[in-house]
OpenMM code with the backbone's topology and positions (N, CA, C; nanometers):
from openmm import Vec3, app, unit

residues = "MET LYS LYS CYS ALA PHE ALA SER LEU LEU VAL ALA ALA VAL LEU LEU VAL SER CYS ALA THR ASN SER ALA PRO GLN GLN GLY ASN VAL SER ARG GLU LYS TYR PHE MET GLY THR TYR SER ALA VAL PHE ALA SER SER ILE ILE ALA VAL ASP LYS ALA VAL ARG GLU THR CYS SER THR ALA LYS LEU ARG ILE ILE GLU ARG ARG ASN THR ALA ASN SER CYS GLU TYR LEU TYR LYS ASP VAL ASN ASN ILE PRO LEU ARG ILE ALA LEU LEU GLU ASN LYS ASP LYS SER VAL LYS ILE THR LEU LYS VAL GLY GLY VAL THR GLY TRP ASP LYS GLU ALA CYS GLN LEU LEU LEU VAL ASN ILE ASP SER TYR LEU ARG SER HIS GLY ASN ALA GLU SER ALA GLU".split()
positions = [
    Vec3(-1.6882, 0.9695, 1.1557),
    Vec3(-1.7066, 1.0218, 1.0315),
    Vec3(-1.5772, 1.0414, 0.9238),
    Vec3(-1.4559, 1.1086, 0.9892),
    Vec3(-1.3455, 1.1061, 0.9062),
    Vec3(-1.2791, 0.9315, 0.8508),
    Vec3(-1.2915, 0.8614, 0.9719),
    Vec3(-1.2497, 0.7303, 0.9327),
    Vec3(-1.3649, 0.6567, 0.8065),
    Vec3(-1.4949, 0.6926, 0.7864),
    Vec3(-1.5611, 0.6793, 0.6562),
    Vec3(-1.5173, 0.7102, 0.5597),
    Vec3(-1.5006, 0.8414, 0.5370),
    Vec3(-1.4439, 0.9003, 0.3987),
    Vec3(-1.3361, 0.8708, 0.3590),
    Vec3(-1.1992, 0.8363, 0.4898),
    Vec3(-1.0861, 0.8071, 0.4457),
    Vec3(-1.1155, 0.6784, 0.3626),
    Vec3(-1.2181, 0.5685, 0.3791),
    Vec3(-1.2140, 0.4400, 0.3761),
    Vec3(-1.3348, 0.4684, 0.2170),
    Vec3(-1.3862, 0.5251, 0.2448),
    Vec3(-1.4528, 0.5633, 0.0877),
    Vec3(-1.3560, 0.6069, -0.0284),
    Vec3(-1.2461, 0.6909, -0.0031),
    Vec3(-1.1519, 0.7001, -0.0954),
    Vec3(-1.0919, 0.5947, -0.1268),
    Vec3(-1.0366, 0.4709, -0.0469),
    Vec3(-0.9606, 0.3762, -0.0564),
    Vec3(-1.0336, 0.2421, -0.1453),
    Vec3(-1.1672, 0.2804, -0.1345),
    Vec3(-1.3117, 0.1832, -0.1760),
    Vec3(-1.2527, 0.2462, -0.3510),
    Vec3(-1.2947, 0.3765, -0.3586),
    Vec3(-1.3166, 0.4231, -0.5137),
    Vec3(-1.1834, 0.3614, -0.5984),
    Vec3(-1.0512, 0.3745, -0.5165),
    Vec3(-0.9561, 0.3362, -0.5744),
    Vec3(-0.9385, 0.2264, -0.6240),
    Vec3(-0.9730, 0.1002, -0.5210),
    Vec3(-1.0216, -0.0143, -0.5532),
    Vec3(-1.0773, -0.0412, -0.6671),
    Vec3(-1.1955, 0.0257, -0.6900),
    Vec3(-1.2823, -0.0076, -0.7818),
    Vec3(-1.1741, 0.0470, -0.9428),
    Vec3(-1.1289, 0.1507, -0.9478),
    Vec3(-1.0720, 0.1993, -1.0555),
    Vec3(-0.9511, 0.0897, -1.1152),
    Vec3(-0.9035, 0.0635, -0.9898),
    Vec3(-0.7836, -0.0426, -1.0371),
    Vec3(-0.8398, -0.1733, -1.0693),
    Vec3(-0.9310, -0.2184, -1.0050),
    Vec3(-0.9804, -0.3720, -1.0133),
    Vec3(-1.0317, -0.3637, -1.1585),
    Vec3(-1.0945, -0.2568, -1.2043),
    Vec3(-1.1334, -0.2791, -1.3463),
    Vec3(-1.0414, -0.2991, -1.4493),
    Vec3(-0.9186, -0.2227, -1.4308),
    Vec3(-0.8100, -0.2277, -1.5179),
    Vec3(-0.7340, -0.3493, -1.5287),
    Vec3(-0.7536, -0.4376, -1.4328),
    Vec3(-0.6648, -0.5537, -1.4020),
    Vec3(-0.7245, -0.7057, -1.4664),
    Vec3(-0.6799, -0.7580, -1.4959),
    Vec3(-0.6921, -0.9191, -1.5167),
    Vec3(-0.7738, -0.9875, -1.3769),
    Vec3(-0.8956, -1.0402, -1.4225),
    Vec3(-0.9806, -1.0859, -1.3431),
    Vec3(-0.9190, -1.2232, -1.2778),
    Vec3(-0.8376, -1.3049, -1.3939),
    Vec3(-0.7869, -1.4372, -1.3304),
    Vec3(-0.7341, -1.4750, -1.2580),
    Vec3(-0.7249, -1.5279, -1.1480),
    Vec3(-0.6398, -1.5954, -1.0075),
    Vec3(-0.4979, -1.6176, -1.0840),
    Vec3(-0.4245, -1.5879, -0.9713),
    Vec3(-0.2817, -1.5727, -0.9672),
    Vec3(-0.1882, -1.6068, -0.8594),
    Vec3(-0.0763, -1.6215, -0.8897),
    Vec3(-0.0086, -1.6567, -0.8148),
    Vec3(-0.0457, -1.5471, -0.6685),
    Vec3(0.0263, -1.5431, -0.5530),
    Vec3(0.0330, -1.4480, -0.4583),
    Vec3(0.1445, -1.4030, -0.4508),
    Vec3(0.1372, -1.2265, -0.4270),
    Vec3(0.2808, -1.1783, -0.4659),
    Vec3(0.2671, -1.0980, -0.2920),
    Vec3(0.1733, -1.1051, -0.2233),
    Vec3(0.1792, -1.0656, -0.0908),
    Vec3(0.1638, -1.1837, 0.0103),
    Vec3(0.2615, -1.1509, 0.1034),
    Vec3(0.2680, -1.2894, 0.2115),
    Vec3(0.2872, -1.1815, 0.3173),
    Vec3(0.2928, -1.2815, 0.4497),
    Vec3(0.2905, -1.2400, 0.5956),
    Vec3(0.2343, -1.1605, 0.6671),
    Vec3(0.1135, -1.1463, 0.5961),
    Vec3(0.0296, -1.0208, 0.6306),
    Vec3(-0.0142, -1.0037, 0.7933),
    Vec3(-0.0066, -0.9090, 0.8459),
    Vec3(0.0069, -0.9255, 0.9589),
    Vec3(-0.0560, -0.7552, 1.0203),
    Vec3(-0.1536, -0.7633, 1.0916),
    Vec3(-0.1980, -0.6281, 1.1641),
    Vec3(-0.1586, -0.6493, 1.3477),
    Vec3(-0.1195, -0.5270, 1.3832),
    Vec3(-0.0511, -0.5244, 1.5203),
    Vec3(-0.0398, -0.4150, 1.6010),
    Vec3(-0.1324, -0.3919, 1.6918),
    Vec3(-0.1688, -0.2077, 1.7492),
    Vec3(-0.1214, -0.1142, 1.6645),
    Vec3(-0.2553, -0.1206, 1.5591),
    Vec3(-0.2446, -0.0331, 1.4586),
    Vec3(-0.1928, -0.0275, 1.3459),
    Vec3(-0.0794, -0.1190, 1.3330),
    Vec3(-0.0008, -0.1378, 1.1998),
    Vec3(-0.0200, -0.2123, 1.0978),
    Vec3(-0.0228, -0.2451, 0.9916),
    Vec3(-0.0543, -0.3550, 0.9072),
    Vec3(0.0834, -0.3775, 0.8309),
    Vec3(0.1315, -0.4929, 0.8309),
    Vec3(0.2510, -0.5026, 0.7303),
    Vec3(0.2399, -0.6630, 0.6416),
    Vec3(0.2898, -0.6560, 0.5557),
    Vec3(0.3247, -0.7454, 0.4768),
    Vec3(0.4643, -0.7495, 0.3999),
    Vec3(0.4663, -0.8768, 0.2995),
    Vec3(0.5741, -0.8559, 0.2557),
    Vec3(0.5708, -0.9196, 0.0654),
    Vec3(0.6057, -0.8047, 0.0115),
    Vec3(0.5883, -0.8208, -0.1391),
    Vec3(0.7120, -0.8643, -0.2189),
    Vec3(0.6973, -0.9721, -0.2746),
    Vec3(0.7864, -1.0429, -0.3718),
    Vec3(0.8002, -0.9741, -0.4933),
    Vec3(0.8587, -0.8219, -0.4623),
    Vec3(0.9118, -0.7491, -0.5611),
    Vec3(0.9630, -0.6588, -0.5317),
    Vec3(1.0574, -0.5903, -0.5846),
    Vec3(1.1908, -0.4996, -0.6149),
    Vec3(1.1132, -0.3672, -0.5124),
    Vec3(1.2357, -0.2933, -0.4755),
    Vec3(1.1774, -0.1845, -0.3756),
    Vec3(1.1357, -0.0645, -0.4624),
    Vec3(1.2187, -0.0698, -0.6017),
    Vec3(1.1973, 0.0400, -0.7144),
    Vec3(1.0247, -0.0017, -0.7726),
    Vec3(0.9917, -0.1041, -0.7589),
    Vec3(0.8820, -0.1489, -0.8249),
    Vec3(0.7665, -0.1127, -0.7257),
    Vec3(0.7777, -0.1643, -0.5763),
    Vec3(0.6683, -0.1429, -0.5003),
    Vec3(0.6752, 0.0486, -0.4441),
    Vec3(0.8099, 0.0996, -0.4563),
    Vec3(0.7649, 0.2439, -0.4470),
    Vec3(0.6773, 0.2963, -0.5495),
    Vec3(0.7058, 0.2516, -0.6789),
    Vec3(0.6142, 0.3365, -0.7772),
    Vec3(0.5189, 0.2872, -0.7463),
    Vec3(0.4377, 0.1670, -0.7150),
    Vec3(0.2919, 0.1073, -0.6864),
    Vec3(0.2439, 0.2318, -0.5936),
    Vec3(0.3183, 0.2209, -0.4874),
    Vec3(0.2712, 0.3131, -0.3922),
    Vec3(0.2461, 0.4518, -0.3881),
    Vec3(0.3258, 0.5245, -0.4700),
    Vec3(0.2826, 0.6550, -0.5465),
    Vec3(0.1766, 0.6760, -0.6233),
    Vec3(0.1580, 0.5738, -0.7253),
    Vec3(0.0353, 0.5613, -0.7979),
    Vec3(-0.0551, 0.5208, -0.7327),
    Vec3(-0.0721, 0.4285, -0.6695),
    Vec3(-0.1688, 0.4096, -0.5910),
    Vec3(-0.2412, 0.5219, -0.4821),
    Vec3(-0.1711, 0.5840, -0.4356),
    Vec3(-0.1957, 0.7121, -0.3555),
    Vec3(-0.2220, 0.7743, -0.4426),
    Vec3(-0.1620, 0.8492, -0.5489),
    Vec3(-0.2445, 0.9139, -0.6234),
    Vec3(-0.3541, 0.8883, -0.6769),
    Vec3(-0.3961, 0.8135, -0.7245),
    Vec3(-0.5395, 0.7304, -0.7870),
    Vec3(-0.6188, 0.7442, -0.6416),
    Vec3(-0.5863, 0.7135, -0.5371),
    Vec3(-0.7046, 0.7623, -0.4256),
    Vec3(-0.6781, 0.9066, -0.3994),
    Vec3(-0.6419, 1.0289, -0.4316),
    Vec3(-0.6399, 1.1500, -0.4221),
    Vec3(-0.5784, 1.1724, -0.2859),
    Vec3(-0.4468, 1.0746, -0.2576),
    Vec3(-0.3749, 1.1403, -0.1223),
    Vec3(-0.2954, 1.2360, -0.1363),
    Vec3(-0.2841, 1.3589, -0.0375),
    Vec3(-0.1542, 1.3829, -0.0695),
    Vec3(-0.0541, 1.3870, -0.0122),
    Vec3(0.0722, 1.3966, -0.0789),
    Vec3(0.1974, 1.3410, -0.0100),
    Vec3(0.2759, 1.5000, 0.0019),
    Vec3(0.2787, 1.4259, 0.1899),
    Vec3(0.3273, 1.5476, 0.2790),
    Vec3(0.4548, 1.5406, 0.2766),
    Vec3(0.4956, 1.3835, 0.3065),
    Vec3(0.6706, 1.3403, 0.2739),
    Vec3(0.7073, 1.2630, 0.2519),
    Vec3(0.8134, 1.2501, 0.1930),
    Vec3(0.8531, 1.1389, 0.1357),
    Vec3(1.0222, 1.1120, 0.1463),
    Vec3(1.0896, 1.0156, 0.2041),
    Vec3(1.2128, 1.0065, 0.2140),
    Vec3(1.2660, 0.8755, 0.1645),
    Vec3(1.3760, 0.8852, 0.0824),
    Vec3(1.4310, 0.7339, 0.0375),
    Vec3(1.5747, 0.7358, 0.0746),
    Vec3(1.5993, 0.6115, 0.0645),
    Vec3(1.7438, 0.5461, 0.0941),
    Vec3(1.7501, 0.4416, 0.0017),
    Vec3(1.9007, 0.3896, 0.0071),
    Vec3(1.9095, 0.2882, -0.1154),
    Vec3(1.8165, 0.1309, -0.0711),
    Vec3(1.7760, 0.1419, 0.0346),
    Vec3(1.6757, 0.0228, 0.0894),
    Vec3(1.5965, 0.0349, 0.1260),
    Vec3(1.5062, 0.1876, 0.1794),
    Vec3(1.3936, 0.2022, 0.2345),
    Vec3(1.3277, 0.3317, 0.1727),
    Vec3(1.1864, 0.3274, 0.2259),
    Vec3(1.1312, 0.4663, 0.1840),
    Vec3(1.0644, 0.4608, 0.2953),
    Vec3(0.9789, 0.6071, 0.3234),
    Vec3(0.9027, 0.6456, 0.4123),
    Vec3(0.8103, 0.7398, 0.3677),
    Vec3(0.6993, 0.7323, 0.3503),
    Vec3(0.5883, 0.8136, 0.2853),
    Vec3(0.5362, 0.8684, 0.4206),
    Vec3(0.4353, 0.9914, 0.4145),
    Vec3(0.3210, 1.0600, 0.4734),
    Vec3(0.2319, 1.1010, 0.3673),
    Vec3(0.1214, 1.0457, 0.3880),
    Vec3(0.0079, 1.1344, 0.2618),
    Vec3(-0.1112, 1.2005, 0.3571),
    Vec3(-0.1770, 1.2519, 0.3395),
    Vec3(-0.2849, 1.2855, 0.3941),
    Vec3(-0.3832, 1.2603, 0.3168),
    Vec3(-0.5216, 1.2395, 0.3831),
    Vec3(-0.6459, 1.2505, 0.2888),
    Vec3(-0.7105, 1.3883, 0.2814),
    Vec3(-0.8199, 1.4217, 0.2400),
    Vec3(-0.8957, 1.5509, 0.2123),
    Vec3(-0.9449, 1.6037, 0.3720),
    Vec3(-0.9359, 1.4641, 0.4630),
    Vec3(-0.9821, 1.5539, 0.5842),
    Vec3(-0.9170, 1.5220, 0.6670),
    Vec3(-0.7655, 1.5498, 0.5968),
    Vec3(-0.6185, 1.5752, 0.6382),
    Vec3(-0.5862, 1.4139, 0.7782),
    Vec3(-0.6373, 1.3358, 0.7858),
    Vec3(-0.6106, 1.1844, 0.8300),
    Vec3(-0.4700, 1.1426, 0.7630),
    Vec3(-0.3871, 1.0846, 0.8633),
    Vec3(-0.2602, 1.0809, 0.8091),
    Vec3(-0.2199, 0.9303, 0.7241),
    Vec3(-0.1961, 0.8867, 0.6901),
    Vec3(-0.1123, 0.7543, 0.6259),
    Vec3(0.0390, 0.7472, 0.6148),
    Vec3(0.0590, 0.6766, 0.7003),
    Vec3(0.2279, 0.6867, 0.7012),
    Vec3(0.2525, 0.4795, 0.6710),
    Vec3(0.3236, 0.5096, 0.5471),
    Vec3(0.3758, 0.3941, 0.4717),
    Vec3(0.5401, 0.3735, 0.4994),
    Vec3(0.5895, 0.2975, 0.5296),
    Vec3(0.7269, 0.2587, 0.5092),
    Vec3(0.7372, 0.1340, 0.4369),
    Vec3(0.8557, 0.1235, 0.3660),
    Vec3(0.9091, 0.0343, 0.2462),
    Vec3(1.0608, -0.0215, 0.3334),
    Vec3(1.0830, -0.1539, 0.3203),
    Vec3(1.2134, -0.2130, 0.3755),
    Vec3(1.2285, -0.2861, 0.3224),
    Vec3(1.3097, -0.2978, 0.2182),
    Vec3(1.3973, -0.4055, 0.1284),
    Vec3(1.4700, -0.4885, 0.2131),
    Vec3(1.4611, -0.6152, 0.2147),
    Vec3(1.4877, -0.7424, 0.3103),
    Vec3(1.5796, -0.8089, 0.1973),
    Vec3(1.6798, -0.8595, 0.2994),
    Vec3(1.8033, -0.9201, 0.1901),
    Vec3(1.8035, -1.0479, 0.1096),
    Vec3(1.6592, -1.0864, 0.1242),
    Vec3(1.6274, -1.1647, 0.0014),
    Vec3(1.5445, -1.0735, -0.1276),
    Vec3(1.5745, -0.9539, -0.1378),
    Vec3(1.5072, -0.8421, -0.2020),
    Vec3(1.3396, -0.8240, -0.2237),
    Vec3(1.2886, -0.9449, -0.1273),
    Vec3(1.1396, -0.9016, -0.0912),
    Vec3(1.1410, -0.7422, -0.0140),
    Vec3(1.0352, -0.7353, -0.0149),
    Vec3(1.0111, -0.6113, 0.0424),
    Vec3(0.9091, -0.6011, 0.1458),
    Vec3(0.9559, -0.5395, 0.2890),
    Vec3(0.8094, -0.5468, 0.3512),
    Vec3(0.7774, -0.4050, 0.3870),
    Vec3(0.6500, -0.3839, 0.3789),
    Vec3(0.5256, -0.2742, 0.3986),
    Vec3(0.4518, -0.2789, 0.5130),
    Vec3(0.4690, -0.1230, 0.5687),
    Vec3(0.3777, -0.0847, 0.7000),
    Vec3(0.3490, 0.0305, 0.6710),
    Vec3(0.2023, 0.0293, 0.6906),
    Vec3(0.1056, 0.1355, 0.6997),
    Vec3(0.0286, 0.1397, 0.8082),
    Vec3(-0.0046, 0.2693, 0.8138),
    Vec3(-0.0843, 0.2831, 0.9580),
    Vec3(-0.1917, 0.4093, 0.9414),
    Vec3(-0.2917, 0.3932, 0.9202),
    Vec3(-0.4074, 0.5223, 0.9208),
    Vec3(-0.4275, 0.5962, 1.0335),
    Vec3(-0.4234, 0.6880, 1.0556),
    Vec3(-0.4715, 0.7845, 1.1866),
    Vec3(-0.3607, 0.7975, 1.2610),
    Vec3(-0.4038, 0.8246, 1.3661),
    Vec3(-0.2936, 0.8799, 1.4952),
    Vec3(-0.1769, 0.7827, 1.4904),
    Vec3(-0.1067, 0.8270, 1.6781),
    Vec3(-0.0017, 0.7192, 1.6693),
    Vec3(-0.0534, 0.5777, 1.7064),
    Vec3(-0.1736, 0.5602, 1.7437),
    Vec3(-0.1928, 0.4196, 1.7427),
    Vec3(-0.2910, 0.3324, 1.6075),
    Vec3(-0.3066, 0.4062, 1.5164),
    Vec3(-0.3405, 0.3492, 1.4223),
    Vec3(-0.5138, 0.3064, 1.4176),
    Vec3(-0.6042, 0.3309, 1.3866),
    Vec3(-0.7460, 0.2547, 1.3622),
    Vec3(-0.8092, 0.2235, 1.2327),
    Vec3(-0.7603, 0.1869, 1.1109),
    Vec3(-0.8412, 0.1775, 1.0353),
    Vec3(-0.7682, 0.0127, 0.9533),
    Vec3(-0.8003, -0.0400, 0.9871),
    Vec3(-0.7417, -0.2341, 0.9392),
    Vec3(-0.7771, -0.2078, 0.8058),
    Vec3(-0.9068, -0.1983, 0.7826),
    Vec3(-0.9632, -0.1979, 0.6796),
    Vec3(-0.9264, -0.1182, 0.5450),
    Vec3(-0.9011, 0.0088, 0.5913),
    Vec3(-0.8433, 0.0729, 0.4851),
    Vec3(-0.6721, 0.0645, 0.4198),
    Vec3(-0.5968, 0.0128, 0.5184),
    Vec3(-0.4767, -0.0627, 0.5033),
    Vec3(-0.4586, -0.1774, 0.4106),
    Vec3(-0.5931, -0.2577, 0.4307),
    Vec3(-0.6039, -0.3925, 0.3602),
    Vec3(-0.6236, -0.3159, 0.2102),
    Vec3(-0.7114, -0.2279, 0.1851),
    Vec3(-0.7755, -0.2047, 0.0667),
    Vec3(-0.6351, -0.1287, -0.0534),
    Vec3(-0.5638, -0.0837, 0.0522),
    Vec3(-0.4538, -0.0058, -0.0025),
    Vec3(-0.3424, -0.0938, -0.0338),
    Vec3(-0.3370, -0.2061, 0.0119),
    Vec3(-0.2207, -0.3032, 0.0315),
    Vec3(-0.2936, -0.3781, -0.1139),
    Vec3(-0.4242, -0.4219, -0.1448),
    Vec3(-0.4624, -0.4752, -0.2360),
    Vec3(-0.4844, -0.3825, -0.3570),
    Vec3(-0.4745, -0.2690, -0.3405),
    Vec3(-0.4279, -0.1392, -0.5034),
    Vec3(-0.2716, -0.1896, -0.5074),
    Vec3(-0.2157, -0.1427, -0.3741),
    Vec3(-0.0607, -0.1677, -0.4384),
    Vec3(-0.0328, -0.3043, -0.5085),
    Vec3(-0.0624, -0.4258, -0.4767),
    Vec3(-0.0529, -0.5790, -0.5306),
    Vec3(-0.1214, -0.5593, -0.6841),
    Vec3(-0.2229, -0.5234, -0.6859),
    Vec3(-0.2887, -0.4964, -0.8424),
    Vec3(-0.2000, -0.4091, -0.9434),
    Vec3(-0.1697, -0.2712, -0.8635),
    Vec3(-0.0710, -0.1936, -0.9613),
    Vec3(0.0172, -0.3063, -1.0091),
    Vec3(0.1268, -0.3808, -0.9180),
    Vec3(0.2226, -0.4314, -0.9416),
    Vec3(0.2005, -0.5556, -1.0657),
    Vec3(0.0624, -0.6566, -1.0266),
    Vec3(0.0324, -0.7013, -1.1275),
    Vec3(-0.0006, -0.6838, -1.2906),
    Vec3(-0.0482, -0.5582, -1.2695),
    Vec3(-0.1058, -0.4931, -1.3991),
    Vec3(0.0338, -0.4384, -1.4472),
    Vec3(0.1277, -0.4308, -1.4240),
    Vec3(0.2412, -0.3570, -1.4691),
    Vec3(0.3628, -0.4528, -1.4648),
    Vec3(0.3224, -0.6160, -1.4580),
    Vec3(0.4278, -0.7254, -1.4475),
    Vec3(0.5450, -0.7203, -1.3624),
    Vec3(0.4878, -0.6415, -1.2433),
    Vec3(0.6467, -0.6711, -1.1363),
    Vec3(0.5720, -0.7593, -1.0561),
    Vec3(0.5141, -0.8470, -1.0569),
    Vec3(0.4613, -0.9343, -0.9331),
    Vec3(0.5783, -1.0686, -0.9729),
    Vec3(0.6167, -1.1054, -0.8520),
    Vec3(0.6931, -1.2403, -0.8931),
    Vec3(0.6014, -1.3494, -0.8549),
    Vec3(0.6281, -1.4576, -0.8438),
    Vec3(0.5148, -1.5731, -0.7482),
    Vec3(0.5871, -1.5773, -0.6404),
    Vec3(0.5338, -1.5839, -0.5497),
    Vec3(0.5762, -1.6489, -0.3648),
    Vec3(0.5737, -1.7682, -0.3542),
    Vec3(0.6693, -1.8271, -0.4044),
    Vec3(0.6445, -1.9759, -0.3779),
    Vec3(0.7367, -2.0365, -0.2407),
] * unit.nanometer
topology = app.Topology()
chain = topology.addChain("A")
for resn in residues:
    res = topology.addResidue(resn, chain)
    for name in ("N", "CA", "C"):
        topology.addAtom(name, app.Element.getBySymbol(name[0]), res)
């Protein structure tokens, strides 16, 4: 039941963000998507500053509470919780080519909600596109 509530919040956020974005097809900003042992990861062709802001705005729109946030020059780590206290861990790491690797995990140690991670990733990408922070991944 908790998994369903978390996914419902993210679906609501997707609908809110998608209504505000352009529906024309665009070049991909996300690459190397992978799900392994409860962790969803991908690479954004955007700056770490832009992705950091997109993560915070997207999670705020989804009504997630920020519990912890740590930033360094080339990385960010977040711990969010939803209304049912289900944790969401997000980590950003800037690569040498200035792209940003994002990892997301919903739930406990093993993670368990691939769909919620995918929806959050779509929302972050939509935010970047709507604010002009997406670069084409060629």
